[in-house]
PyMOL Python script that loads the backbone (N, CA, C, O; Angstrom):
from pymol import cmd

cmd.read_pdbstr("""\
ATOM      1  N   MET A   1     -81.978-179.228  52.592  1.00  0.00           N
ATOM      2  CA  MET A   1     -81.901-180.636  52.231  1.00  0.00           C
ATOM      3  C   MET A   1     -82.785-181.444  53.163  1.00  0.00           C
ATOM      4  O   MET A   1     -82.855-181.194  54.366  1.00  0.00           O
ATOM      5  N   ARG A   2     -83.441-182.398  52.582  1.00  0.00           N
ATOM      6  CA  ARG A   2     -84.306-183.265  53.376  1.00  0.00           C
ATOM      7  C   ARG A   2     -83.546-184.510  53.785  1.00  0.00           C
ATOM      8  O   ARG A   2     -82.662-184.985  53.072  1.00  0.00           O
ATOM      9  N   ASN A   3     -83.906-185.028  54.943  1.00  0.00           N
ATOM     10  CA  ASN A   3     -83.297-186.254  55.437  1.00  0.00           C
ATOM     11  C   ASN A   3     -84.020-187.429  54.797  1.00  0.00           C
ATOM     12  O   ASN A   3     -85.046-187.882  55.305  1.00  0.00           O
ATOM     13  N   SER A   4     -83.488-187.925  53.680  1.00  0.00           N
ATOM     14  CA  SER A   4     -84.188-188.977  52.953  1.00  0.00           C
ATOM     15  C   SER A   4     -83.653-190.372  53.278  1.00  0.00           C
ATOM     16  O   SER A   4     -84.303-191.368  52.959  1.00  0.00           O
ATOM     17  N   GLY A   5     -82.493-190.455  53.900  1.00  0.00           N
ATOM     18  CA  GLY A   5     -81.908-191.754  54.212  1.00  0.00           C
ATOM     19  C   GLY A   5     -82.225-192.183  55.629  1.00  0.00           C
ATOM     20  O   GLY A   5     -83.152-191.674  56.260  1.00  0.00           O
ATOM     21  N   LYS A   6     -81.446-193.120  56.113  1.00  0.00           N
ATOM     22  CA  LYS A   6     -81.646-193.615  57.472  1.00  0.00           C
ATOM     23  C   LYS A   6     -80.596-193.076  58.430  1.00  0.00           C
ATOM     24  O   LYS A   6     -80.475-193.565  59.553  1.00  0.00           O
ATOM     25  N   ALA A   7     -79.841-192.082  58.006  1.00  0.00           N
ATOM     26  CA  ALA A   7     -78.845-191.488  58.891  1.00  0.00           C
ATOM     27  C   ALA A   7     -79.538-190.660  59.970  1.00  0.00           C
ATOM     28  O   ALA A   7     -80.590-190.073  59.717  1.00  0.00           O
ATOM     29  N   PRO A   8     -78.959-190.607  61.171  1.00  0.00           N
ATOM     30  CA  PRO A   8     -79.567-189.806  62.233  1.00  0.00           C
ATOM     31  C   PRO A   8     -79.509-188.315  61.892  1.00  0.00           C
ATOM     32  O   PRO A   8     -78.637-187.861  61.151  1.00  0.00           O
ATOM     33  N   THR A   9     -80.455-187.574  62.450  1.00  0.00           N
ATOM     34  CA  THR A   9     -80.439-186.131  62.244  1.00  0.00           C
ATOM     35  C   THR A   9     -79.270-185.531  63.000  1.00  0.00           C
ATOM     36  O   THR A   9     -78.667-186.181  63.854  1.00  0.00           O
ATOM     37  N   PHE A  10     -78.959-184.297  62.683  1.00  0.00           N
ATOM     38  CA  PHE A  10     -77.813-183.626  63.298  1.00  0.00           C
ATOM     39  C   PHE A  10     -78.005-183.477  64.806  1.00  0.00           C
ATOM     40  O   PHE A  10     -77.048-183.617  65.567  1.00  0.00           O
ATOM     41  N   VAL A  11     -79.225-183.197  65.241  1.00  0.00           N
ATOM     42  CA  VAL A  11     -79.495-183.016  66.671  1.00  0.00           C
ATOM     43  C   VAL A  11     -79.232-184.307  67.440  1.00  0.00           C
ATOM     44  O   VAL A  11     -78.599-184.285  68.495  1.00  0.00           O
ATOM     45  N   VAL A  12     -79.714-185.427  66.916  1.00  0.00           N
ATOM     46  CA  VAL A  12     -79.493-186.722  67.575  1.00  0.00           C
ATOM     47  C   VAL A  12     -78.006-187.057  67.589  1.00  0.00           C
ATOM     48  O   VAL A  12     -77.493-187.598  68.569  1.00  0.00           O
ATOM     49  N   TRP A  13     -77.324-186.738  66.508  1.00  0.00           N
ATOM     50  CA  TRP A  13     -75.894-187.009  66.428  1.00  0.00           C
ATOM     51  C   TRP A  13     -75.131-186.197  67.471  1.00  0.00           C
ATOM     52  O   TRP A  13     -74.212-186.715  68.104  1.00  0.00           O
ATOM     53  N   VAL A  14     -75.500-184.933  67.655  1.00  0.00           N
ATOM     54  CA  VAL A  14     -74.830-184.082  68.641  1.00  0.00           C
ATOM     55  C   VAL A  14     -75.113-184.563  70.062  1.00  0.00           C
ATOM     56  O   VAL A  14     -74.208-184.583  70.897  1.00  0.00           O
ATOM     57  N   ILE A  15     -76.342-184.946  70.344  1.00  0.00           N
ATOM     58  CA  ILE A  15     -76.678-185.462  71.674  1.00  0.00           C
ATOM     59  C   ILE A  15     -75.878-186.727  71.970  1.00  0.00           C
ATOM     60  O   ILE A  15     -75.352-186.881  73.072  1.00  0.00           O
ATOM     61  N   SER A  16     -75.780-187.630  71.002  1.00  0.00           N
ATOM     62  CA  SER A  16     -75.005-188.849  71.186  1.00  0.00           C
ATOM     63  C   SER A  16     -73.527-188.532  71.394  1.00  0.00           C
ATOM     64  O   SER A  16     -72.860-189.173  72.206  1.00  0.00           O
ATOM     65  N   LEU A  17     -73.021-187.550  70.666  1.00  0.00           N
ATOM     66  CA  LEU A  17     -71.621-187.157  70.813  1.00  0.00           C
ATOM     67  C   LEU A  17     -71.350-186.572  72.189  1.00  0.00           C
ATOM     68  O   LEU A  17     -70.319-186.872  72.791  1.00  0.00           O
ATOM     69  N   VAL A  18     -72.251-185.746  72.696  1.00  0.00           N
ATOM     70  CA  VAL A  18     -72.079-185.162  74.027  1.00  0.00           C
ATOM     71  C   VAL A  18     -72.103-186.251  75.094  1.00  0.00           C
ATOM     72  O   VAL A  18     -71.282-186.240  76.011  1.00  0.00           O
ATOM     73  N   LEU A  19     -73.036-187.187  74.979  1.00  0.00           N
ATOM     74  CA  LEU A  19     -73.089-188.295  75.944  1.00  0.00           C
ATOM     75  C   LEU A  19     -71.828-189.138  75.879  1.00  0.00           C
ATOM     76  O   LEU A  19     -71.341-189.598  76.912  1.00  0.00           O
ATOM     77  N   PHE A  20     -71.292-189.349  74.688  1.00  0.00           N
ATOM     78  CA  PHE A  20     -70.049-190.097  74.531  1.00  0.00           C
ATOM     79  C   PHE A  20     -68.888-189.361  75.190  1.00  0.00           C
ATOM     80  O   PHE A  20     -68.072-189.978  75.875  1.00  0.00           O
ATOM     81  N   LEU A  21     -68.809-188.059  74.988  1.00  0.00           N
ATOM     82  CA  LEU A  21     -67.719-187.283  75.577  1.00  0.00           C
ATOM     83  C   LEU A  21     -67.813-187.239  77.100  1.00  0.00           C
ATOM     84  O   LEU A  21     -66.787-187.256  77.780  1.00  0.00           O
ATOM     85  N   VAL A  22     -69.025-187.184  77.641  1.00  0.00           N
ATOM     86  CA  VAL A  22     -69.208-187.236  79.092  1.00  0.00           C
ATOM     87  C   VAL A  22     -68.717-188.572  79.634  1.00  0.00           C
ATOM     88  O   VAL A  22     -67.998-188.613  80.632  1.00  0.00           O
ATOM     89  N   ALA A  23     -69.100-189.657  78.985  1.00  0.00           N
ATOM     90  CA  ALA A  23     -68.675-190.986  79.436  1.00  0.00           C
ATOM     91  C   ALA A  23     -67.170-191.160  79.289  1.00  0.00           C
ATOM     92  O   ALA A  23     -66.533-191.767  80.150  1.00  0.00           O
ATOM     93  N   LEU A  24     -66.598-190.642  78.223  1.00  0.00           N
ATOM     94  CA  LEU A  24     -65.156-190.744  78.005  1.00  0.00           C
ATOM     95  C   LEU A  24     -64.383-189.950  79.054  1.00  0.00           C
ATOM     96  O   LEU A  24     -63.376-190.424  79.579  1.00  0.00           O
ATOM     97  N   ALA A  25     -64.850-188.757  79.354  1.00  0.00           N
ATOM     98  CA  ALA A  25     -64.192-187.941  80.376  1.00  0.00           C
ATOM     99  C   ALA A  25     -64.286-188.596  81.751  1.00  0.00           C
ATOM    100  O   ALA A  25     -63.336-188.533  82.531  1.00  0.00           O
ATOM    101  N   ALA A  26     -65.408-189.217  82.052  1.00  0.00           N
ATOM    102  CA  ALA A  26     -65.564-189.910  83.327  1.00  0.00           C
ATOM    103  C   ALA A  26     -64.682-191.154  83.383  1.00  0.00           C
ATOM    104  O   ALA A  26     -64.128-191.471  84.436  1.00  0.00           O
ATOM    105  N   GLN A  27     -64.548-191.849  82.280  1.00  0.00           N
ATOM    106  CA  GLN A  27     -63.740-193.071  82.241  1.00  0.00           C
ATOM    107  C   GLN A  27     -62.274-192.781  82.520  1.00  0.00           C
ATOM    108  O   GLN A  27     -61.617-193.535  83.237  1.00  0.00           O
ATOM    109  N   PHE A  28     -61.761-191.699  81.961  1.00  0.00           N
ATOM    110  CA  PHE A  28     -60.352-191.363  82.130  1.00  0.00           C
ATOM    111  C   PHE A  28     -60.090-190.424  83.300  1.00  0.00           C
ATOM    112  O   PHE A  28     -58.957-189.983  83.498  1.00  0.00           O
ATOM    113  N   GLY A  29     -61.114-190.116  84.071  1.00  0.00           N
ATOM    114  CA  GLY A  29     -60.940-189.329  85.284  1.00  0.00           C
ATOM    115  C   GLY A  29     -60.736-187.845  85.063  1.00  0.00           C
ATOM    116  O   GLY A  29     -60.208-187.164  85.942  1.00  0.00           O
ATOM    117  N   LEU A  30     -61.133-187.330  83.930  1.00  0.00           N
ATOM    118  CA  LEU A  30     -60.994-185.897  83.677  1.00  0.00           C
ATOM    119  C   LEU A  30     -62.010-185.085  84.466  1.00  0.00           C
ATOM    120  O   LEU A  30     -61.736-183.953  84.864  1.00  0.00           O
ATOM    121  N   VAL A  31     -63.177-185.662  84.688  1.00  0.00           N
ATOM    122  CA  VAL A  31     -64.217-185.052  85.512  1.00  0.00           C
ATOM    123  C   VAL A  31     -64.769-186.121  86.445  1.00  0.00           C
ATOM    124  O   VAL A  31     -64.748-187.312  86.136  1.00  0.00           O
ATOM    125  N   ARG A  32     -65.259-185.672  87.584  1.00  0.00           N
ATOM    126  CA  ARG A  32     -65.839-186.619  88.542  1.00  0.00           C
ATOM    127  C   ARG A  32     -67.349-186.678  88.324  1.00  0.00           C
ATOM    128  O   ARG A  32     -68.089-185.754  88.662  1.00  0.00           O
ATOM    129  N   ILE A  33     -67.774-187.791  87.753  1.00  0.00           N
ATOM    130  CA  ILE A  33     -69.195-188.034  87.517  1.00  0.00           C
ATOM    131  C   ILE A  33     -69.537-189.326  88.251  1.00  0.00           C
ATOM    132  O   ILE A  33     -68.824-190.320  88.110  1.00  0.00           O
ATOM    133  N   PRO A  34     -70.608-189.328  89.028  1.00  0.00           N
ATOM    134  CA  PRO A  34     -70.975-190.561  89.732  1.00  0.00           C
ATOM    135  C   PRO A  34     -71.138-191.727  88.755  1.00  0.00           C
ATOM    136  O   PRO A  34     -71.571-191.545  87.617  1.00  0.00           O
ATOM    137  N   GLU A  35     -70.793-192.894  89.208  1.00  0.00           N
ATOM    138  CA  GLU A  35     -70.735-194.082  88.352  1.00  0.00           C
ATOM    139  C   GLU A  35     -72.008-194.404  87.587  1.00  0.00           C
ATOM    140  O   GLU A  35     -71.915-194.704  86.396  1.00  0.00           O
ATOM    141  N   PRO A  36     -73.180-194.362  88.184  1.00  0.00           N
ATOM    142  CA  PRO A  36     -74.355-194.711  87.358  1.00  0.00           C
ATOM    143  C   PRO A  36     -74.530-193.781  86.161  1.00  0.00           C
ATOM    144  O   PRO A  36     -74.936-194.229  85.089  1.00  0.00           O
ATOM    145  N   PHE A  37     -74.231-192.499  86.325  1.00  0.00           N
ATOM    146  CA  PHE A  37     -74.418-191.552  85.230  1.00  0.00           C
ATOM    147  C   PHE A  37     -73.393-191.775  84.123  1.00  0.00           C
ATOM    148  O   PHE A  37     -73.721-191.655  82.942  1.00  0.00           O
ATOM    149  N   ALA A  38     -72.180-192.091  84.487  1.00  0.00           N
ATOM    150  CA  ALA A  38     -71.146-192.342  83.484  1.00  0.00           C
ATOM    151  C   ALA A  38     -71.477-193.584  82.662  1.00  0.00           C
ATOM    152  O   ALA A  38     -71.331-193.580  81.440  1.00  0.00           O
ATOM    153  N   THR A  39     -71.917-194.637  83.325  1.00  0.00           N
ATOM    154  CA  THR A  39     -72.268-195.863  82.619  1.00  0.00           C
ATOM    155  C   THR A  39     -73.499-195.670  81.745  1.00  0.00           C
ATOM    156  O   THR A  39     -73.532-196.121  80.600  1.00  0.00           O
ATOM    157  N   TRP A  40     -74.502-195.005  82.282  1.00  0.00           N
ATOM    158  CA  TRP A  40     -75.733-194.814  81.515  1.00  0.00           C
ATOM    159  C   TRP A  40     -75.558-193.861  80.348  1.00  0.00           C
ATOM    160  O   TRP A  40     -76.314-193.933  79.380  1.00  0.00           O
ATOM    161  N   SER A  41     -74.580-192.970  80.416  1.00  0.00           N
ATOM    162  CA  SER A  41     -74.360-192.091  79.270  1.00  0.00           C
ATOM    163  C   SER A  41     -73.849-192.884  78.071  1.00  0.00           C
ATOM    164  O   SER A  41     -74.189-192.563  76.932  1.00  0.00           O
ATOM    165  N   TRP A  42     -73.036-193.918  78.308  1.00  0.00           N
ATOM    166  CA  TRP A  42     -72.629-194.810  77.215  1.00  0.00           C
ATOM    167  C   TRP A  42     -73.844-195.516  76.627  1.00  0.00           C
ATOM    168  O   TRP A  42     -74.048-195.533  75.413  1.00  0.00           O
ATOM    169  N   ILE A  43     -74.636-196.092  77.506  1.00  0.00           N
ATOM    170  CA  ILE A  43     -75.764-196.913  77.068  1.00  0.00           C
ATOM    171  C   ILE A  43     -76.805-196.070  76.323  1.00  0.00           C
ATOM    172  O   ILE A  43     -77.255-196.458  75.245  1.00  0.00           O
ATOM    173  N   ILE A  44     -77.182-194.945  76.878  1.00  0.00           N
ATOM    174  CA  ILE A  44     -78.204-194.110  76.252  1.00  0.00           C
ATOM    175  C   ILE A  44     -77.704-193.505  74.947  1.00  0.00           C
ATOM    176  O   ILE A  44     -78.440-193.468  73.961  1.00  0.00           O
ATOM    177  N   GLY A  45     -76.466-193.034  74.929  1.00  0.00           N
ATOM    178  CA  GLY A  45     -75.915-192.441  73.710  1.00  0.00           C
ATOM    179  C   GLY A  45     -75.836-193.436  72.565  1.00  0.00           C
ATOM    180  O   GLY A  45     -76.216-193.123  71.437  1.00  0.00           O
ATOM    181  N   PHE A  46     -75.349-194.621  72.851  1.00  0.00           N
ATOM    182  CA  PHE A  46     -75.234-195.644  71.810  1.00  0.00           C
ATOM    183  C   PHE A  46     -76.606-196.142  71.370  1.00  0.00           C
ATOM    184  O   PHE A  46     -76.842-196.344  70.178  1.00  0.00           O
ATOM    185  N   GLY A  47     -77.513-196.343  72.327  1.00  0.00           N
ATOM    186  CA  GLY A  47     -78.863-196.792  71.989  1.00  0.00           C
ATOM    187  C   GLY A  47     -79.625-195.762  71.171  1.00  0.00           C
ATOM    188  O   GLY A  47     -80.356-196.115  70.246  1.00  0.00           O
ATOM    189  N   LEU A  48     -79.457-194.481  71.512  1.00  0.00           N
ATOM    190  CA  LEU A  48     -80.103-193.422  70.749  1.00  0.00           C
ATOM    191  C   LEU A  48     -79.576-193.379  69.321  1.00  0.00           C
ATOM    192  O   LEU A  48     -80.346-193.205  68.376  1.00  0.00           O
ATOM    193  N   LEU A  49     -78.274-193.536  69.165  1.00  0.00           N
ATOM    194  CA  LEU A  49     -77.687-193.525  67.830  1.00  0.00           C
ATOM    195  C   LEU A  49     -78.154-194.727  67.007  1.00  0.00           C
ATOM    196  O   LEU A  49     -78.438-194.585  65.818  1.00  0.00           O
ATOM    197  N   LEU A  50     -78.237-195.899  67.622  1.00  0.00           N
ATOM    198  CA  LEU A  50     -78.725-197.080  66.921  1.00  0.00           C
ATOM    199  C   LEU A  50     -80.195-196.935  66.537  1.00  0.00           C
ATOM    200  O   LEU A  50     -80.590-197.289  65.426  1.00  0.00           O
ATOM    201  N   ALA A  51     -80.997-196.418  67.456  1.00  0.00           N
ATOM    202  CA  ALA A  51     -82.425-196.230  67.169  1.00  0.00           C
ATOM    203  C   ALA A  51     -82.618-195.191  66.064  1.00  0.00           C
ATOM    204  O   ALA A  51     -83.500-195.339  65.218  1.00  0.00           O
ATOM    205  N   ALA A  52     -81.803-194.152  66.069  1.00  0.00           N
ATOM    206  CA  ALA A  52     -81.939-193.100  65.054  1.00  0.00           C
ATOM    207  C   ALA A  52     -81.583-193.616  63.671  1.00  0.00           C
ATOM    208  O   ALA A  52     -82.088-193.105  62.671  1.00  0.00           O
ATOM    209  N   CYS A  53     -80.723-194.617  63.601  1.00  0.00           N
ATOM    210  CA  CYS A  53     -80.372-195.194  62.300  1.00  0.00           C
ATOM    211  C   CYS A  53     -81.501-196.057  61.744  1.00  0.00           C
ATOM    212  O   CYS A  53     -81.576-196.270  60.534  1.00  0.00           O
ATOM    213  N   ARG A  54     -82.365-196.545  62.599  1.00  0.00           N
ATOM    214  CA  ARG A  54     -83.454-197.421  62.148  1.00  0.00           C
ATOM    215  C   ARG A  54     -84.779-196.679  61.984  1.00  0.00           C
ATOM    216  O   ARG A  54     -85.592-197.062  61.143  1.00  0.00           O
ATOM    217  N   ILE A  55     -85.012-195.637  62.761  1.00  0.00           N
ATOM    218  CA  ILE A  55     -86.273-194.909  62.742  1.00  0.00           C
ATOM    219  C   ILE A  55     -86.108-193.670  61.866  1.00  0.00           C
ATOM    220  O   ILE A  55     -85.293-192.796  62.163  1.00  0.00           O
ATOM    221  N   ARG A  56     -86.858-193.601  60.823  1.00  0.00           N
ATOM    222  CA  ARG A  56     -86.753-192.475  59.890  1.00  0.00           C
ATOM    223  C   ARG A  56     -87.235-191.189  60.566  1.00  0.00           C
ATOM    224  O   ARG A  56     -88.289-191.166  61.201  1.00  0.00           O
ATOM    225  N   GLY A  57     -86.452-190.132  60.421  1.00  0.00           N
ATOM    226  CA  GLY A  57     -86.829-188.833  60.948  1.00  0.00           C
ATOM    227  C   GLY A  57     -86.404-188.564  62.366  1.00  0.00           C
ATOM    228  O   GLY A  57     -86.701-187.492  62.892  1.00  0.00           O
ATOM    229  N   LEU A  58     -85.725-189.483  63.006  1.00  0.00           N
ATOM    230  CA  LEU A  58     -85.296-189.275  64.400  1.00  0.00           C
ATOM    231  C   LEU A  58     -83.939-188.640  64.442  1.00  0.00           C
ATOM    232  O   LEU A  58     -83.408-188.386  65.523  1.00  0.00           O
TER     233      LEU A  58
END
""", "prot")
cmd.dss("prot")
cmd.show_as("cartoon", "prot")
cmd.util.cbc("prot")
cmd.orient("prot")
């Protein structure tokens, strides 16, 4: 199947999901991740997902 819509590809979706899970685990104290990395994982994951919805083929 070809990606004909504006939905993100599976790879981008998985990367965003992993970044979200890292940030979520850091927020609730399940893992110790330094603060800049935990905050930036939210920002990068969400920004990547938003960009993938607008840029065809990403």
